[in-house]
VOTI-586842 format. One record per residue: residue number from 0; residue in one letter; x, y, z negated of N, C-alpha, C in turn. Coordinates in steps of 0.2 Angstrom, whole numbers, always signed. Each point is the difference from the previous one (the first is absolute). Layout:
BEGIN
   k r  n_px  n_py  n_pz ca_px ca_py ca_pz  c_px  c_py  c_pz
 NUM A     X     Y     Z     X     Y     Z     X     Y     Z
...
***
This chain:
BEGIN
   k r  n_px  n_py  n_pz ca_px ca_py ca_pz  c_px  c_py  c_pz
   0 X    +8   +74   -32    +2    -6    +3    +3    +1    +7
   1 X    +3    -5    +2    +3    +0    +7    -6    -1    +5
   2 X    +0    +4    +6    -5    -2    +5    +1    -7    +3
   3 X    -6    -3    +1    +0    -7    +2    +5    -2    +6
   4 X    +0    +4    +5    +5    -2    +5    +7    +0    -2
   5 X    +2    +5    -4    +6    +0    -3    +2    -5    -4
   6 X    -5    -2    -5    +1    -6    -4    +1    -6    +4
   7 X    -4    -1    +5    +0    -6    +4    +7    -1    +3
   8 X    +3    +5    +2    +7    +0    +3    +5    -1    -5
   9 X    -1    +4    -6    +5    -1    -6    +0    -7    -3
  10 X    -5    -4    +1    -1    -6    -3    +4    -5    +4
  11 X    +2    +1    +6    +3    -5    +4    +7    +0    -2
  12 X    +2    -7    -1    +7    -1    -3    +0    -1    -8
  13 X    -5    +3    -3    +0    -1    -7    -2    -7    -2
  14 X    +2    -2    -6    -1    -7    -3    -7    +0    -4
  15 X    -4    -5    +2    -6    -1    -5    +2    -6    -4
  16 X    -1    +1    -6    +2    -5    -5    -7    -3    -3
  17 X    +0    -7    +0    -6    -3    -3    +1    -5    -5
  18 X    -2    +0    -6    +0    -5    -5    -5    -5    +2
  19 X    +2    -6    +2    -5    -5    +3    -4    -3    -6
  20 X    -5    -4    +1    -4    -3    -5    +5    -5    -4
  21 X    +5    -3    +3    +4    -5    -4    +6    +4    -3
  22 X    -1    +7    +0    +5    +3    -4    +6    +2    +4
  23 X    +1    -3    +6    +6    +2    +4    -1    +7    +3
  24 X    +6    +4    +1    +0    +6    +2    +3    +0    +8
  25 X    -4    +2    +4    +1    +0    +7    +1    +7    +3
  26 X    +5    +1    +4    +1    +7    +4    -1    -1    +7
  27 X    -4    +5    +3    -1    +0    +7    +1    +7    +3
  28 X    +4    +1    +5    +1    +6    +4    -6    +2    +4
  29 X    -3    +6    -1    -6    +2    +4    +3    +2    +7
  30 X    -4    -4    +5    +3    +1    +7    -6    +4    +4
  31 X    -6    +0    -2    -5    +3    +4    -6    +3    -4
  32 X    -3    +5    +2    -5    +4    -4    -5    +3    +5
  33 X    -6    +1    -3    -5    +4    +4    -3    +6    -5
  34 X    -1    +6    +3    -3    +5    -4    -7    +0    +1
  35 X    -4    +2    -5    -7    +1    +0    -2    +6    -4
  36 X    -2    +5    +4    -1    +7    -3    -7    +3    -3
  37 X    -3    -4    -3    -6    +2    -4    -6    +3    +4
  38 X    -2    +5    -2    -6    +3    +3    +1    +3    +7
  39 X    +6    +1    +2    +2    +3    +6    +1    -6    +5
  40 X    +0    -6    -2    +2    -6    +4    -6    -5    +1
  41 X    -3    +0    +6    -6    -5    +0    +2    -7    +0
  42 X    +7    -2    +0    +2    -7    -1    +1    -1    -8
  43 X    +0    +5    -4    +1    -1    -7    -7    -3    -4
  44 X    +1    -4    -5    -5    -2    -4    -4    +6    -4
  45 X    +4    +5    -1    -2    +6    -3    -4    +5    +5
  46 X    -1    -1    +6    -2    +4    +5    -7    +3    -2
  47 X    -5    -4    -2    -6    +2    -1    -2    +2    -7
  48 X    +2    -3    -5    -1    +2    -7    +4    -5    -5
  49 X    +0    +2    -6    +3    -5    -5    -5    -5    -2
  50 X    +2    -6    +0    -4    -6    -2    +4    -4    -5
  51 X    -3    -5    -3    +3    -5    -4    +7    -3    +3
  52 X    -1    -2    +6    +6    -3    +3    +6    +5    +1
  53 X    -1    +6    +3    +5    +4    +1    +2    +5    -5
  54 X    -3    -1    -6    +1    +5    -6    +7    +1    -1
  55 X    +5    -5    +0    +7    +1    -2    +3    +6    +5
  56 X    -2    +0    +6    +2    +5    +5    -1    +7    -3
  57 X    -5    +1    -4    -2    +7    -2    +4    +2    -7
  58 X    +5    -4    -2    +4    +1    -5    +7    +3    +2
  59 X    +4    +2    -5    +6    +3    +2    +5    -5    +2
  60 X    +4    +2    +5    +5    -5    +3    +4    -4    -5
  61 X    +3    -5    +3    +4    -5    -4    -3    -6    -3
  62 X    -6    -1    +1    -4    -6    -2    -2    -4    +6
  63 X    -2    -6    -1    -2    -5    +5    -7    +1    +2
  64 X    -2    -1    +6    -7    -1    +2    +1    -7    +4
  65 X    -4    -5    -3    +0    -7    +3    -8    -1    +2
  66 X    -1    -2    +6    -7    -1    +3    +0    -7    +3
  67 X    -6    -3    +0    -1    -6    +4    -2    +1    +7
  68 X    +4    -3    +5    -1    +1    +7    -3    -6    +3
  69 X    -5    +0    +4    -3    -6    +3    -2    -5    -5
  70 X    -1    +1    -6    -1    -5    -5    +5    -5    -1
  71 X    +6    +2    +2    +6    -5    +0    +6    +3    -4
  72 X    +2    +6    +3    +7    +3    -2    -1    +5    -5
  73 X    +4    +1    -5    +0    +5    -5    +6    +5    +2
  74 X    -1    +5    +3    +5    +4    +3    +3    +6    -5
  75 X    +6    +1    +1    +4    +4    -5    +1    +7    +3
  76 X    -3    +5    -3    +1    +7    +1    +3    +4    -5
  77 X    +4    +5    +1    +3    +4    -5    -3    +7    +1
  78 X    -4    +3    -5    -3    +6    +0    +5    +6    +0
  79 X    -1    +5    +5    +5    +5    +0    -3    +7    -1
  80 X    -7    +1    +0    -3    +6    -1    -1    +2    -7
  81 X    -5    +4    -1    -3    +2    -7    -7    -1    +0
  82 X    -3    +1    -6    -7    -2    +0    -5    +5    +4
  83 X    +3    +5    +3    -3    +4    +5    +1    -2    +7
  84 X    +5    -4    +1    +2    -2    +7    +2    -7    +0
  85 X    -5    -4    +2    +1    -8    -1    +4    -2    +6
  86 X    +6    -2    -1    +5    -3    +5    +3    -6    -2
  87 X    +2    -5    +4    +4    -6    -2    +4    -2    +6
  88 X    +5    -4    -2    +4    -3    +5    +0    -8    -1
  89 X    -2    -3    +6    -1    -7    +0    +7    -3    +2
  90 X    +2    -5    -4    +6    -4    +1    -1    -5    +5
  91 X    +3    +0    +6    -2    -5    +5    +6    -4    +1
  92 X    +6    +1    -3    +5    -5    +2    +6    +1    -6
  93 X    +3    -6    -2    +6    +0    -4    +4    -6    +3
  94 X    +7    +2    -1    +5    -5    +3    -3    -3    +6
  95 X    +0    -7    +1    -2    -3    +6    -8    -2    +0
  96 X    -4    +4    -4    -7    -2    -1    -3    +6    +3
  97 X    -4    -1    +6    -4    +5    +3    -7    -1    +0
  98 X    -4    +5    -2    -7    +0    -1    -2    +1    -7
  99 X    -5    +4    -1    -1    +2    -7    -3    -6    -4
 100 X    -4    -5    +3    -2    -5    -3    +5    -5    -2
 101 X    +5    -1    +4    +6    -4    -2    +4    +3    -5
 102 X    +1    +6    +0    +4    +4    -5    -4    -1    -7
 103 X    -6    +1    +0    -4    -1    -6    +0    -7    -3
 104 X    +0    -5    +4    +0    -7    -2    +7    -1    -3
 105 X    +5    +2    +4    +7    -1    -3    +1    +3    -7
 106 X    -2    +6    +0    +0    +4    -7    -5    -2    -5
 107 X    -4    -5    +1    -5    -2    -4    -4    +7    -3
 108 X    -3    +3    +5    -4    +6    -1    -7    -1    -1
 109 X    -3    +2    -5    -7    -1    -1    -3    +7    -2
 110 X    -7    +0    +0    -3    +7    -2    +1    +1    -7
 111 X    +3    -5    -4    +1    +2    -7    +6    +5    -1
 112 X    +3    +1    +6    +6    +5    +0    -3    +7    +1
 113 X    -6    +1    +2    -3    +7    +1    +2    +4    -6
 114 X    +2    +6    +2    +1    +5    -5    +7    -1    -4
 115 X    +4    -5    +2    +6    -1    -3    +5    +6    +2
 116 X    +4    +2    -5    +4    +6    +1    +7    -3    +2
 117 X    +2    +2    +6    +7    -3    +3    +6    +3    -3
 118 X    -2    +6    -4    +6    +4    -2    +2    -3    -7
 119 X    -4    -4    -4    +2    -3    -6    -3    -6    -1
 120 X    -1    -4    +5    -3    -7    +0    +5    -5    -2
 121 X    -3    -5    -3    +4    -6    -2    -2    -6    +4
 122 X    -5    +0    +5    -3    -5    +4    +3    +1    +7
 123 X    +0    +7    +2    +2    +2    +7    +2    +7    +0
 124 X    +6    +1    +3    +3    +6    +0    +4    +1    +6
 125 X    +3    +6    +1    +4    +2    +6    +7    +1    -2
 126 X    +5    -2    +4    +7    +2    -2    +3    +3    +7
 127 X    +5    +4    -1    +4    +3    +5    +7    -2    -1
 128 X    +3    -4    +5    +7    -3    +0    +4    +5    +4
 129 X    -2    +5    +3    +4    +5    +4    -1    -2    +7
 130 X    -3    -5    +2    -1    -1    +8    -3    +6    +3
 131 X    +3    +1    +6    -2    +6    +4    -2    -3    +7
 132 X    -6    +0    +2    -2    -2    +7    +4    +4    +5
 133 X    +3    -4    +5    +3    +3    +6    -5    +3    +5
 134 X    -5    -4    +1    -5    +2    +4    -7    -2    -2
 135 X    -5    +5    +1    -7    -2    -2    -4    +0    +6
 136 X    -4    -5    +1    -5    +0    +6    -7    +2    -3
 137 X    -3    +4    +5    -7    +2    -1    -4    -3    +5
 138 X    -6    -2    -2    -5    -3    +4    -7    +2    -2
 139 X    -5    -2    +4    -7    +0    -2    -1    -5    -5
 140 X    -5    +2    -5    -2    -5    -4    -4    -6    +3
 141 X    -1    -5    -3    -3    -6    +3    -7    -1    -4
 142 X    -4    -3    +3    -7    -3    -3    -4    +6    -2
 143 X    +0    +6    +3    -4    +5    -2    -5    +3    +6
 144 X    -2    -5    +4    -5    +1    +6    -6    +4    -2
 145 X    -2    +0    -7    -6    +4    -2    +2    +7    -1
 146 X    +6    +2    +0    +2    +7    -1    -1    +5    +6
 147 X    -1    +6    -1    +0    +5    +5    +6    -1    +4
 148 X    -1    +1    +7    +6    -1    +4    +6    +5    -2
 149 X    -1    +6    -2    +6    +4    -2    +3    -3    -6
 150 X    -3    -4    -4    +3    -3    -6    +4    -7    +3
 151 X    -3    -3    +5    +3    -6    +2    +6    +2    +4
 152 X    +1    +6    +2    +6    +2    +4    +6    +2    -4
 153 X    -2    +1    -7    +6    +2    -4    +5    -5    -1
 154 X    +6    +2    +0    +6    -4    +0    +2    -1    -8
 155 X    -4    -3    -3    +0    -1    -8    +2    -7    -2
 156 X    +3    -4    +5    +3    -6    -2    +7    +0    +1
 157 X    +4    -1    -6    +7    +1    +0    +4    -7    -1
 158 X    +5    -1    +3    +4    -6    -1    +8    +1    +1
 159 X    +3    -4    -3    +8    +0    +0    +2    -3    +7
***
């Protein structure tokens, strides 16, 4: 599969398509992402070990990992690694919606989508309309004060 940092960059500008609960099909351009690199990254849910919560990260890439954050938001991640290297990309922005919680709310993301395959899904999938980013911004990830300082310094937050 694609290394997590590369996937996070490649997802920028792609279209995430969601079949909503009412049957409507909505399309949103991905505008920001964050990389989480498994056992090598102390900011990752997979850093210490495999748990029930992070189990989707230990699957082959192309599926969804959705987790509950602060007991409020169910956040959308795309798994990029293999079952030997747990990695995932957090979707942090689409179109004019910034913040992973807001994105998930807009896309009606729930943990029922865990393990859904983006490559042949009928509820959620990716499309490429040929959009090529002119410039990609790199920043430090946010909300990872618990991570080792070396991991906090990584420029693994990407945006258009």
